[in-house]
C-alpha positions as CSV (number, residue, x, y, z in Angstrom):
1,X,0.0,0.0,0.0
2,X,1.3,3.4,-0.9
3,X,-0.6,6.2,0.8
4,X,-0.6,9.9,1.3
5,X,-0.1,11.3,4.7
6,X,-3.4,13.1,5.3
7,X,-5.2,11.5,8.2
8,X,-8.5,11.5,6.3
9,X,-6.9,9.5,3.5
10,X,-5.1,7.1,5.8
11,X,-7.9,6.1,8.1
12,X,-10.2,4.6,5.4
13,X,-7.4,2.2,4.3
14,X,-6.4,0.8,7.7
15,X,-9.1,-1.9,8.1
16,X,-8.4,-3.2,4.6
17,X,-4.7,-3.4,5.3
18,X,-5.3,-5.1,8.7
19,X,-7.6,-7.6,7.1
20,X,-5.0,-8.5,4.5
21,X,-2.4,-8.9,7.2
22,X,-4.7,-11.1,9.2
23,X,-5.2,-13.3,6.2
24,X,-1.5,-14.0,6.0
25,X,-0.4,-11.6,3.2
26,X,2.9,-9.8,3.5
27,X,1.8,-6.1,3.4
28,X,4.0,-3.0,3.4
29,X,2.6,0.4,3.8
30,X,4.6,3.3,2.4
31,X,3.9,6.7,4.0
32,X,5.4,9.4,6.1
33,X,6.2,9.6,9.8
34,X,3.0,11.7,10.2
35,X,0.9,8.5,9.6
36,X,3.3,5.9,11.1
37,X,1.4,5.6,14.4
38,X,-1.9,4.9,12.7
39,X,-0.3,2.4,10.3
40,X,1.4,0.5,13.2
41,X,-2.0,-0.7,14.3
42,X,-2.5,-2.8,11.1
43,X,0.5,-5.0,11.5
44,X,1.8,-4.0,8.1
45,X,5.5,-3.3,7.6
46,X,6.1,0.5,7.5
47,X,8.1,1.9,4.6
48,X,9.1,5.5,5.3
49,X,9.2,8.3,2.7
50,X,9.3,12.0,3.1
51,X,6.6,14.2,1.6
52,X,6.3,17.8,0.5
53,X,2.6,18.0,1.3
54,X,1.7,20.5,4.1
55,X,0.2,18.0,6.5
56,X,2.1,19.3,9.6
57,X,0.8,22.9,9.5
58,X,-2.3,22.1,7.4
59,X,-1.6,25.2,5.2
60,X,-3.5,24.0,2.2
61,X,-4.2,26.4,-0.6
62,X,-7.8,27.1,-1.7
63,X,-6.9,27.6,-5.3
64,X,-7.5,24.3,-7.1
65,X,-4.5,24.6,-9.4
66,X,-2.2,25.3,-6.5
67,X,-3.7,22.4,-4.6
68,X,-3.3,20.0,-7.5
69,X,0.3,21.2,-8.0
70,X,1.1,20.2,-4.5
71,X,0.2,16.5,-5.3
72,X,2.2,16.6,-8.6
73,X,5.2,18.1,-6.7
74,X,4.9,15.4,-4.1
75,X,4.8,12.7,-6.7
76,X,8.0,14.0,-8.3
77,X,9.7,14.0,-4.8
78,X,8.3,10.6,-3.6
79,X,8.8,8.4,-6.7
80,X,12.6,8.1,-6.4
81,X,12.1,7.1,-2.7
82,X,9.6,4.4,-3.7
83,X,12.0,3.1,-6.3
84,X,14.7,2.8,-3.7
85,X,12.4,0.8,-1.5
86,X,10.7,-1.4,-4.1
87,X,12.8,-1.8,-7.2
88,X,14.7,-4.7,-5.7
89,X,11.6,-6.0,-3.9
90,X,8.6,-5.3,-6.1
91,X,5.1,-6.0,-4.8
92,X,2.9,-8.5,-6.5
93,X,0.1,-5.9,-6.3
94,X,0.2,-2.3,-5.4
95,X,-2.6,-0.6,-3.6
96,X,-2.5,3.1,-3.7
97,X,-4.3,6.2,-2.4
98,X,-6.1,8.4,-5.0
99,X,-3.5,11.1,-4.4
100,X,-0.4,8.9,-4.6
101,X,0.5,9.4,-8.2
102,X,4.0,8.1,-7.6
103,X,2.6,4.7,-6.8
104,X,0.9,4.3,-10.2
105,X,4.0,5.5,-11.9
106,X,6.1,2.9,-10.0
107,X,3.7,0.0,-10.7
108,X,3.5,0.8,-14.4
109,X,7.3,1.1,-14.6
110,X,7.6,-2.3,-13.0
111,X,4.8,-3.9,-15.0
112,X,2.9,-4.7,-11.9
113,X,-0.8,-4.7,-11.2
114,X,-2.4,-2.0,-9.1
115,X,-5.7,-1.2,-7.4
116,X,-6.7,2.3,-6.2
117,X,-8.3,2.7,-2.8
118,X,-10.4,5.8,-3.1
119,X,-11.5,7.5,0.1
120,X,-13.6,10.0,-1.9
121,X,-15.8,9.9,-4.9
122,X,-14.5,8.6,-8.2
123,X,-14.7,9.9,-11.8
124,X,-17.7,9.2,-13.9
125,X,-18.5,9.3,-17.6
126,X,-18.5,12.9,-18.7
127,X,-16.7,14.2,-15.6
128,X,-13.7,15.2,-17.5
129,X,-15.7,17.2,-20.0
130,X,-17.7,18.8,-17.1
131,X,-14.7,19.8,-15.0
132,X,-11.6,19.5,-17.1
133,X,-12.2,22.5,-19.3
134,X,-13.0,24.7,-16.4
135,X,-9.8,23.6,-14.6
136,X,-7.7,24.2,-17.7
137,X,-9.1,27.8,-18.0
138,X,-8.0,28.7,-14.5
139,X,-4.7,30.7,-14.2
140,X,-1.9,28.3,-14.3
141,X,-4.0,25.3,-15.3
142,X,-2.2,24.9,-18.7
143,X,1.2,25.1,-17.0
144,X,0.2,22.5,-14.5
145,X,-1.0,20.1,-17.2
146,X,2.2,20.6,-19.2
147,X,4.4,19.9,-16.1
148,X,2.3,16.8,-15.4
149,X,2.7,15.5,-19.0
150,X,6.5,16.2,-18.9
151,X,6.8,14.2,-15.7
152,X,4.8,11.3,-17.1
153,X,6.9,11.2,-20.2
154,X,10.1,10.8,-18.2
155,X,9.1,8.9,-15.0
156,X,8.6,5.4,-16.5
157,X,4.8,5.4,-16.5
158,X,3.2,3.6,-19.4
159,X,0.1,5.9,-19.2
160,X,1.2,9.2,-20.6
161,X,-2.1,11.0,-20.9
162,X,-2.7,13.3,-17.9
163,X,-6.4,12.8,-17.7
164,X,-6.2,9.0,-18.1
165,X,-3.4,8.7,-15.5
166,X,-4.9,11.0,-12.9
167,X,-8.6,10.3,-13.4
168,X,-9.1,6.8,-14.7
169,X,-7.7,4.0,-12.5
170,X,-7.4,0.6,-14.0
171,X,-9.2,-0.8,-11.0
172,X,-10.5,1.0,-8.0
173,X,-12.3,0.3,-4.7
174,X,-14.4,3.2,-3.6
175,X,-14.5,3.2,0.2
176,X,-17.5,5.4,0.5
177,X,-21.3,4.8,0.5
178,X,-22.5,4.6,-3.1
179,X,-25.2,7.1,-2.1
180,X,-22.4,9.8,-1.8
181,X,-21.1,9.2,-5.3
182,X,-22.2,11.9,-7.9
183,X,-23.7,10.4,-11.0
184,X,-23.2,6.8,-9.6
185,X,-25.1,5.4,-12.6
186,X,-22.3,6.8,-14.9
187,X,-19.4,5.2,-13.0
188,X,-17.6,2.5,-14.9
189,X,-18.6,-0.6,-12.9
190,X,-16.0,-2.7,-14.6
191,X,-13.3,-0.6,-13.1
192,X,-14.9,0.6,-9.9
193,X,-16.5,-1.3,-7.0
194,X,-18.2,0.5,-4.1
195,X,-17.3,-1.4,-1.0
196,X,-18.7,1.2,1.3
197,X,-17.1,2.5,4.5
198,X,-14.2,0.4,5.7
199,X,-14.1,1.2,9.4
200,X,-13.3,-2.0,11.3
201,X,-13.9,-1.7,15.0
202,X,-11.3,1.1,15.5
203,X,-10.7,-0.3,19.0
204,X,-7.2,1.3,18.9
205,X,-8.9,4.7,19.1
206,X,-10.5,4.0,22.4
207,X,-14.2,4.3,23.3
208,X,-16.6,6.9,24.6
209,X,-19.4,6.6,27.1
210,X,-22.6,8.5,26.9
211,X,-23.0,10.5,30.1
212,X,-25.6,9.5,32.5
213,X,-28.7,11.6,32.1
214,X,-27.9,12.7,28.6
215,X,-31.2,12.4,26.7
216,X,-29.5,13.2,23.4
217,X,-26.0,13.6,22.1
218,X,-24.7,16.1,19.5
219,X,-21.2,15.8,18.0
220,X,-19.5,18.9,16.5
221,X,-16.4,18.2,14.5
222,X,-14.7,19.9,11.5
223,X,-12.4,17.0,11.0
224,X,-8.6,17.2,11.1
225,X,-7.7,19.9,8.6
226,X,-10.2,22.7,9.1
227,X,-10.2,23.1,12.8
228,X,-8.8,26.7,13.3
229,X,-12.3,28.1,13.7
230,X,-12.7,29.7,17.1
231,X,-15.5,32.0,16.1
232,X,-17.5,29.1,14.7
233,X,-17.0,27.1,17.9
234,X,-18.1,30.1,20.0
235,X,-21.3,30.2,17.9
236,X,-21.8,26.5,18.7
237,X,-21.4,27.2,22.4
238,X,-24.1,29.9,22.1
239,X,-26.4,27.6,20.0
240,X,-26.2,24.5,22.1
241,X,-25.0,25.5,25.5
242,X,-27.7,24.8,28.1
243,X,-30.0,23.2,25.5
244,X,-32.3,21.0,27.6
245,X,-31.6,17.3,27.4
246,X,-28.6,17.7,25.1
247,X,-25.0,16.7,25.8
248,X,-22.6,18.2,23.2
249,X,-19.1,16.9,22.3
250,X,-17.1,19.7,20.6
251,X,-13.9,18.7,18.9
252,X,-11.6,21.7,18.3
253,X,-8.5,20.0,17.0
254,X,-4.9,20.3,18.2
255,X,-4.2,23.8,16.9
256,X,-6.6,25.7,19.2
257,X,-6.4,26.4,22.9
258,X,-9.8,25.8,24.6
259,X,-9.2,29.0,26.6
260,X,-9.8,30.9,23.4
261,X,-13.5,29.9,23.5
262,X,-14.3,31.6,26.8
263,X,-16.7,30.0,29.3
264,X,-17.7,26.5,28.4
265,X,-21.4,25.6,29.3
266,X,-21.8,22.6,31.6
267,X,-23.4,20.4,28.9
268,X,-20.6,20.8,26.4
269,X,-17.5,18.6,26.5
270,X,-14.6,20.2,24.6
271,X,-11.9,17.8,23.2
272,X,-8.9,18.2,21.0
273,X,-9.3,14.8,19.6
274,X,-12.1,12.2,19.8
275,X,-12.9,8.6,18.7
276,X,-15.4,10.0,16.3
277,X,-17.0,6.8,15.1
278,X,-17.5,5.6,18.7
279,X,-19.3,8.8,19.5
280,X,-21.5,8.8,16.4
281,X,-22.7,5.2,17.2
282,X,-24.3,6.8,20.2
283,X,-25.2,10.3,18.8
284,X,-28.5,11.8,17.8
285,X,-27.0,14.5,15.5
286,X,-23.8,15.6,13.9
287,X,-22.4,19.0,12.9
288,X,-19.8,18.2,10.3
289,X,-17.6,20.0,7.7
290,X,-18.9,17.3,5.2
291,X,-15.6,15.8,4.5
292,X,-16.0,12.4,2.8
293,X,-14.9,10.6,6.0
294,X,-17.3,12.4,8.2
295,X,-20.2,12.2,5.7
296,X,-19.6,8.5,5.4
297,X,-19.5,8.0,9.1
298,X,-22.7,10.0,9.5
299,X,-24.5,7.8,6.9
300,X,-23.0,4.6,8.4
301,X,-24.3,5.4,11.8
302,X,-27.6,6.9,10.6
303,X,-27.1,10.2,12.3
304,X,-28.8,13.4,10.9
305,X,-26.2,16.1,9.9
306,X,-25.8,19.8,9.9
307,X,-23.2,20.3,7.1
308,X,-20.9,23.3,7.4
309,X,-18.5,22.9,4.4
310,X,-15.1,24.4,4.6
311,X,-13.3,23.6,1.4
312,X,-12.5,21.1,-1.4
313,X,-15.3,18.7,-2.2
314,X,-17.1,19.4,1.0
315,X,-19.6,21.7,-0.7
316,X,-20.6,19.0,-3.1
317,X,-20.8,16.5,-0.2
318,X,-23.0,18.9,1.8
319,X,-25.4,19.3,-1.1
320,X,-25.5,15.6,-1.6
321,X,-26.4,15.0,2.0
322,X,-29.2,17.5,1.7
323,X,-30.4,15.7,-1.5
324,X,-30.5,12.5,0.4
325,X,-32.8,14.1,3.0
326,X,-30.6,13.6,6.1
327,X,-28.9,17.0,6.4
328,X,-29.2,20.8,6.4
329,X,-26.4,22.9,4.8
330,X,-25.2,26.0,6.5
331,X,-22.3,27.8,5.1
332,X,-19.9,29.2,7.7
333,X,-21.1,32.8,7.3
334,X,-24.7,31.7,7.8
335,X,-24.1,29.4,10.7
336,X,-25.3,31.7,13.4
337,X,-26.3,30.4,16.8
338,X,-30.0,30.8,15.9
339,X,-29.5,29.0,12.5
340,X,-27.6,26.1,14.1
341,X,-30.2,25.6,16.8
342,X,-33.1,25.8,14.3
343,X,-31.4,23.3,12.0
344,X,-30.8,20.9,14.9
345,X,-34.4,21.1,16.0
346,X,-35.8,20.6,12.5
347,X,-33.5,17.6,11.8
348,X,-34.2,15.7,15.1
349,X,-37.9,16.2,15.1
350,X,-38.7,15.3,11.5
351,X,-39.7,11.6,11.2
352,X,-38.9,11.6,7.5
353,X,-35.3,12.4,8.3
354,X,-35.1,9.5,10.7
355,X,-36.6,7.1,8.2
356,X,-34.2,8.2,5.5
357,X,-31.2,8.0,7.8
358,X,-32.1,4.5,8.9
359,X,-32.5,3.3,5.3
360,X,-29.1,4.9,4.2
361,X,-27.5,3.3,7.3
362,X,-28.7,-0.1,6.2
363,X,-27.5,0.5,2.6
364,X,-24.0,1.6,3.7
365,X,-23.6,-1.4,6.0
366,X,-24.6,-3.8,3.2
367,X,-21.9,-2.8,0.8
368,X,-19.3,-5.1,2.4
369,X,-16.6,-2.9,3.8
370,X,-13.1,-4.1,4.5
371,X,-13.8,-7.8,4.2
372,X,-15.3,-7.4,0.7
373,X,-12.5,-5.2,-0.3
374,X,-9.9,-7.8,0.8
375,X,-11.9,-10.5,-1.1
376,X,-11.7,-8.4,-4.3
377,X,-8.0,-7.7,-3.8
378,X,-7.3,-11.4,-3.3
379,X,-9.2,-12.1,-6.6
380,X,-6.9,-9.6,-8.3
381,X,-3.9,-11.3,-6.8
382,X,-5.2,-14.7,-8.1
């Protein structure tokens, strides 16, 4: 497995890797020290590389060309390191994260098979026409594509078309609920299989106990990359503090001091980090940034969501959750205390929301998860 060091991309792969290890396969996992502790729980052999991605300070650009360039720059930096690790000991099959371009280049140069593990939605028929032209028209878009083409021409990859290489995996396992996939009916089913969320039991993250007397539980989390939001958290304190019957878990991330939030109401538990899935299994509502990981966990646990998107694909995810009938979208500027409280009340008192959430929960759990993914990987090995 060749991953990228973002936590939201590492977590979805862990249960699959652990399942393969448990079945007796020799599995290595190439990533940075930033992800080493998470990977250690799988039993896979850790292969270290260094990355140029800004995972330590989370200083990700909003401009899509700049963000895409980060992953190209990283591939250029990482590929020689992967060659040093794997040229004399090539894998029978390479698994790779959707952002790990160097892994596909390595596998193609070695003539080895590969399977993409996608923690987000995958491409569909017509997607390139819908988004490619708009991307190319952005400032720097043509320069980015030219750099990518030059790298492909010289890195040993057999696929030299930029769109084909970056957007069309030979074989992919999508680790998301199929319900979250845009235009799912236009996805190439010969290349892509939706195995659904691959969570495992996540026992290594620890548990969480619902406080005695808590009639309902609300989780507020903006994930791991968009947590520097003290003003938003203060609005949550104003919206949910003292709300009768509600216990609130507010995750603020490791970059913010709880003292910046002021006085914390008695019914609100402020944490830097949480075992999110363990809490959602007991929660009644979820305020999320609508990252694919959080969106998938919300559907998997059947919890209604208030989506407050912060960047990247989160705006599309938020709209999709609304279309599915299990969420309200509030952009950050509109997420006032009154709006948050109103959305929570509407979501948790509407029987139609509860019905849809329960149906989507059942659908997500029926897709097979890590065991089905491992079965499909073993078929590929065979």
